[in-house]
Each structure stands twice: as structure tokens, then as C-alpha cells.
ROMAR-391088 format. One line per 4 residues: number of its first residue (from 1); their letters; for each residue y, x, z of C-alpha. Coordinates in Angstrom, 1 decimal, m for minus. Last residue first. Layout:
// ROMAR-391088
NUM = a = Y,X,Z | ... .
This chain:
// ROMAR-391088
69 = enlg = 26.3,1.8,18.2 | 23.1,m0.1,18.4 | 23.3,m0.7,22.1 | 26.6,m2.6,22.0 .
65 = sqyk = 24.7,m5.9,21.8 | 25.2,m8.4,19.0 | 24.3,m12.0,19.7 | 21.9,m14.6,18.3 .
61 = aprk = 20.0,m11.9,16.4 | 18.3,m13.2,13.3 | 14.5,m13.7,13.7 | 12.5,m11.2,11.7 .
57 = lake = 12.0,m8.8,14.6 | 10.8,m11.6,16.9 | 8.4,m12.8,14.3 | 7.0,m9.3,13.7 .
53 = isel = 6.6,m8.8,17.4 | 4.6,m12.0,17.8 | 2.4,m11.0,14.8 | 1.8,m7.6,16.5 .
49 = nsie = 0.7,m9.4,19.7 | m1.6,m11.7,17.9 | m3.2,m8.7,16.1 | m3.6,m6.9,19.4 .
45 = nksn = m5.3,m10.0,20.9 | m7.7,m10.1,18.0 | m8.5,m6.4,18.4 | m9.1,m6.9,22.2 .
41 = ltlv = m11.4,m9.9,21.6 | m13.4,m8.1,19.0 | m13.7,m4.9,21.1 | m14.9,m6.9,24.1 .
37 = nime = m17.4,m8.9,22.1 | m18.7,m5.8,20.4 | m19.0,m4.1,23.8 | m21.1,m7.0,25.1 .
33 = sglq = m23.3,m7.1,21.9 | m24.4,m3.5,22.1 | m22.6,m0.4,20.7 | m25.2,1.4,18.6 .
29 = vsqe = m27.0,m1.7,17.3 | m23.8,m3.7,17.0 | m22.0,m1.2,14.8 | m22.4,m3.3,11.6 .
25 = plte = m20.7,m6.2,13.4 | m17.6,m4.1,13.8 | m16.9,m3.5,10.1 | m14.8,m6.6,9.5 .
21 = lfkk = m13.1,m6.2,12.9 | m12.1,m2.7,12.0 | m10.7,m3.9,8.6 | m8.6,m6.5,10.5 .
17 = lgkk = m7.4,m3.8,12.9 | m6.4,m1.5,10.0 | m4.6,m4.4,8.2 | m2.7,m5.2,11.5 .
13 = ynei = m1.7,m1.5,11.7 | m0.4,m1.5,8.1 | 1.6,m4.7,8.8 | 3.1,m3.2,11.9 .
9 = lelg = 4.1,m0.1,10.0 | 5.6,m2.2,7.2 | 7.6,m4.2,9.8 | 8.9,m1.0,11.3 .
5 = eelt = 9.9,0.4,7.9 | 11.7,m2.8,7.0 | 13.5,m2.8,10.3 | 14.7,0.7,9.7 .
1 = m = 13.4,3.7,11.6 .
């Protein structure tokens, strides 16, 4: 997988999570407010984690390891 493909995969996953967050309030009757809060927090944390991974991947490497050979 190339860097571009990985970044695209991350972006698509983030879009999916954001869409999930948009539709989550509609599920409150079935799930209950506590579960909604947990799912919302988990999804927002996951988005933050993905954004951190994106930033790390986009940063130029300071050194070249022999692992890519």
C-alpha cells in the first residue's frame, strides 16, 4: 500500500465515523443516552487518533531506516 492509498483509506474511515456521529442522535430511543454518549466519545477519539496518524504520515522522515528495503 502506498502512502497516498493509506491516507485515502484514513480519510474514508474518518468520513464514515463523521457520518455515524451525524446519525447517532436518531438512534437515541433504541440505544439510550448513556450508550449514545459512549459511542460519541469513542468516535471522536477515533477521529482524533486518525488525524494524528495522518499528520505523522505526512511529515517528512528525519532519517531513513533500512526497514523499507
